[in-house]
C-alpha positions in Angstrom: 82.6 121.8 108.8 85.6 122.0 106.4 88.6 119.7 106.8 90.9 123.2 107.1 89.1 124.1 110.4 88.4 120.7 111.8 90.5 119.8 114.7 92.0 116.4 113.7 91.3 113.6 116.6 92.8 110.5 115.2 95.3 109.6 112.6 94.8 106.3 110.7 97.6 104.8 108.7 98.2 102.4 106.2 100.8 99.7 107.2 103.3 98.5 104.3 104.9 101.5 102.9 103.7 104.2 105.2 104.6 102.8 108.5 106.9 99.9 107.6 109.4 99.3 105.1 108.6 95.9 104.0 109.0 96.2 100.2 112.1 93.8 100.2 110.9 91.7 102.6 107.5 91.1 100.5 109.1 90.9 97.0 111.6 88.1 98.5 108.5 86.3 99.9 106.7 86.7 96.7 109.5 85.4 94.8 110.5 82.7 97.2 106.9 81.4 96.9 106.8 81.5 93.0 110.4 79.9 92.5 109.4 77.0 94.7 106.0 76.5 92.6 107.0 77.6 89.1 111.0 77.6 89.1 111.3 81.1 88.5 110.9 84.1 90.6 107.7 86.6 90.1 107.4 89.5 89.9 110.4 90.6 88.4 109.2 94.1 86.3 108.6 97.0 87.7 104.9 97.3 86.6 104.0 93.9 88.0 105.5 94.8 91.3 103.7 97.9 91.7 100.4 96.1 91.2 100.8 93.3 93.3 102.3 95.2 96.4 99.0 97.3 96.0 96.9 94.1 96.6 95.9 92.7 99.7 97.1 88.9 100.2 94.0 86.9 99.2 93.9 88.9 95.8 97.7 88.7 95.3 97.7 85.0 96.0 95.5 84.5 93.0 97.5 86.7 90.7 100.5 84.7 91.4 98.3 81.6 91.1 97.4 82.8 87.9 93.6 82.7 88.8 93.8 79.1 89.9 92.0 78.7 93.3 93.7 75.6 94.3 97.0 76.9 93.5 96.4 80.1 95.5 95.9 77.9 98.4 99.3 76.6 97.8 100.7 80.0 97.3 99.4 81.2 100.6 101.4 78.3 102.6 104.7 79.2 100.6 104.0 82.6 101.2 103.6 82.2 105.2 106.7 79.9 105.4 108.7 82.6 103.1 107.7 85.8 105.4 108.6 83.8 108.3 112.2 83.4 107.1 112.2 87.2 106.1 110.2 89.2 108.1 113.0 90.2 110.8 114.0 92.3 108.3 111.1 94.7 108.2 111.8 98.1 109.9 109.8 100.9 110.6 110.8 103.9 108.5 113.1 106.6 110.2 111.0 108.6 112.6 107.7 106.4 112.7 108.1 105.1 116.3 108.7 108.8 117.4 106.0 110.3 115.7 103.3 107.7 116.9 104.4 108.5 120.4 104.1 112.1 119.8 100.6 111.8 118.5 99.4 109.9 121.5 101.1 112.2 123.7 99.0 115.1 122.1 96.0 113.3 122.9 95.2 112.2 119.3 94.4 108.3 119.0 96.5 106.4 116.3 95.2 103.4 114.1 95.9 101.5 111.1 93.5 100.4 107.9 95.6 97.6 106.2 95.0 95.1 103.6 98.3 92.8 105.4 96.9 89.8 107.3 96.5 90.5 110.7 99.1 87.8 111.9 101.9 89.4 109.7 100.9 92.9 110.9 100.8 92.2 114.8 104.4 90.3 114.2 105.8 93.5 112.5 104.1 96.0 114.9 105.4 94.0 117.8 109.0 93.7 116.7 108.7 97.8 115.8 107.4 98.2 119.5 104.5 100.0 118.4 101.5 97.6 118.6 100.5 99.0 122.0 100.2 102.5 120.3 97.1 101.8 118.2 93.6 102.5 119.4 92.0 100.5 116.4 93.3 98.2 113.9 91.6 97.2 110.5 93.4 94.3 108.7 92.4 92.8 105.3 90.6 89.7 107.1 88.3 92.5 109.0 86.8 93.5 105.9 84.7 92.3 102.8 86.4 94.7 100.4 90.2 96.0 100.4 91.5 99.3 99.3 90.7 101.3 97.1 87.1 100.7 98.7 86.7 103.1 101.6 85.2 100.0 103.9 88.9 99.5 105.7 89.2 103.4 106.4 85.4 103.6 107.5 85.4 100.9 109.7 88.4 102.2 111.5 86.7 105.5 111.8 83.1 104.1 113.3 85.4 102.1 115.6 86.8 105.2 117.1 83.1 107.0 117.3 84.6 109.9 115.4 83.4 112.1 112.2 85.4 111.3 109.1 86.5 114.5 108.9 88.1 114.6 112.6 90.5 111.8 111.2 93.2 111.9 108.7 94.3 108.8 106.6 98.0 108.4 105.9 98.8 106.3 102.9 101.8 106.0 100.3 99.6 105.0 97.4 96.6 105.9 95.0 94.4 103.2 96.6 94.8 104.7 99.9 93.8 108.0 98.7 91.0 106.6 97.0 89.7 105.1 100.2 90.4 107.6 102.4 88.4 110.0 100.3 85.4 107.5 99.7 85.3 107.2 103.6 85.5 111.2 103.8 88.5 111.7 105.7 91.4 114.2 105.1 93.6 112.2 102.6 97.5 112.5 103.4 100.3 111.2 101.4 103.8 110.2 102.5 106.4 110.7 99.6 108.7 108.2 101.4 106.7 105.4 100.6 106.5 102.5 98.0 104.4 104.3 95.0 105.4 108.0 95.2 104.5 109.1 91.6 101.5 107.1 91.6 100.5 108.8 94.9 101.1 112.5 93.7 98.8 112.0 90.8 96.2 110.9 93.3 96.6 114.3 94.7 95.9 113.6 98.3 94.8 116.9 100.9 98.2 116.9 102.3 101.6 115.4 101.4 104.2 114.9 103.6 108.2 114.1 103.6 108.6 112.6 107.0 106.8 111.0 109.6 107.3 114.0 111.8 105.6 116.2 109.7 102.4 114.3 110.0 102.6 115.3 113.7 103.0 118.9 112.5 100.2 119.1 110.5 98.1 117.6 113.3 99.3 120.3 115.9 98.5 123.0 113.1 94.8 121.5 112.9 94.5 121.1 116.8 95.9 124.9 117.4 
């Protein structure tokens, strides 16, 4: 059955850059940690920022630590302390809570497959008032391979007991599209996220400009 005619029963989301606007928080956190460690902030150039924000924390810590495993442990400690200082500035993108509740009201299950650590994800989701809406949550600690590997998305789909073509996976970067495509879900890209140019180049099945348009697309595929 094609994705164009299959009823969508679940919408799975990336977290940072898709549901939550955490870019400034993450950059301040990495820069605080690296300044304490090296005496200068990192990352600073757009290309490095782009690359670092697509990694899960364990991999990003090794990058900041310059591939030194012992130093990466220290980066992790500094990152956790800095994120705790800055995390209150993380906000859901406009329209996200309303869109999630509208999907739930439609009888569609919503979930998250993110590379973020569970502790930080749950803190963000709790402050945004959306944690209780998710039927499944897969974090970077729950998988052996991060996106673009399809494991996180596939694990979320399997937890819901659905076929991949019954699910949207919504993200803001090329790794999200690759992971969703590998898992067999419909790929949805958000134009308002962290990586709009790279996302468009990955050619998701659907592009949306607002969270509300995700709801519209689901309704269309359930009529």
